[in-house]
N, C-alpha and C positions, 0 to 999 in steps of 0.2 A: 504494500500500500504506500509506503514512503517513496518508492521508486516512481510511482505515478505522480505524486505531488511535485517531486523534484524535476521530473521531465516536463511538467506543465510550466514551471517557472523558467526552465531552460528554453522552452518554445516561445514564451512571451518575450524574452530577451532577444531571441533570434529574430522575431518579427520586427522589433524596433531597429535592429541592425540592418535587416533587409530593407525596410522602408527608408532608412537614412541613406543606404547605398543606392537605392533606386532614385531617390530625390536628388542625390548628387549627380547621378548619371543624367537625370532630366535637366538639371541646370546646365551641365556641359552641353547637352543636346540643344538647349535653348540658345546658348551663345553661338554654337557652331551653325545652327539653322538660320539665325539672324544674319550671320556673316555670309553664309552661302546664298541666301536670298538676295542680299544687297549686292554681292558679287555678280550673280547671274543677271541682275537688272542692267548692269553695265553693257551686257551683250544682248539686251533686248528680250530676255527670257523672264516672263512673269511666272515664277514658280512659288506661289504663296503657300502651297501645301507642304513644301519642303521643311520649313521650321517646325511645324507640328509633327511631321513624320519623324524627323530626327530626334525630337524630344522623346517620342515613344520608343524608337529603335534603340537609342543609347540607354534609356532607362531599363528596357527589357533585357538588354545585353548584360546589364550589371546585376540582374537578379538570377536566382537559381531555383525559383518556384513561381507560381502564379499568385498575383495579388490584385484583386478587384479594386482595392483602395488606391493603389498606385496607378491603375488604369484611369480612374476618375480624376485623380490629381494631375496626371499627364494631359488629359483632355482640357482641364481648366487652365493649366500652364500654357498649352498650345494656343488656346483662344487669346489669352493675354499677350503672349509673345507675338502672335500673328497681327493683332491689332496694333501693337507698338511698332512692329516692322513696317506696316502700311503707313502709319503716321510719320515715321522717321523718313521714309522714302518719298511719300506723296502727301505732304501736309496741304491743307486747304490754303488757297491763295489769299483769301480775305483775312484769315487769322491763322497763323502757324502754330498756335499753342495746342498742347495736348488736351486741355479742357474743352476748347472749341471743337476739336476733332471728335472727342467722345460725345459731345452734345449733338453732333451731326452725323453719327454713324449711319443713320438710315439713308443718307444720301450717297453712300458708297455703291459701287456697281454690283450687278448681279454676279459677275465673275468673282469678285472678292468674296461674297457670301457663300458661293458654291465652293470656292477654294478653302474658306474657313471651315465649312462643314467637313470637307474631305480631310483636311489637316487634323482637325479635332478627332475625327473618327479613326484615323491612322494612329494618332497619339494614344487614344484609348485602347485600341486593339493591340498595338505593339507594347505599350507601357505596362500591360498586365504581366508580361513575362511569359515563361513557358513552364511546363512541368518537368523539364530536364533536371536530373540530379547528377551530382558528380559520381563518377565510377569509384567504387570502393574495392580495394584489393585486400586480400588477407581474410581473416576470420571475421 
């Protein structure tokens, strides 16, 4: 019986470490995705879904199990990162402030909204990780 309670405590600590590792990967993915999106714009490629997808891919790569919580967090991070990337690269001409941009999000193009949905969906799907487990050798 004591083994059961100690393994439960061990599992809770493992969950926190897993979530922190996944969030760290998601933050790296956000920075890389923002940079890749901005770089591709110089060549005329509007790849708005890339920042969201990279958040999920790098977060999922850092995990060794599935986590619905991290999938949801990656989706939210992707939405935030993609809106900030759009504002950074395409601010409104009337007022370039972030506040004005956020107040007028409804005026953005349909392409942006479809790309936002795609990027958030990819971040959610990839950000959950997978059920892979490290191979154990020995007894």
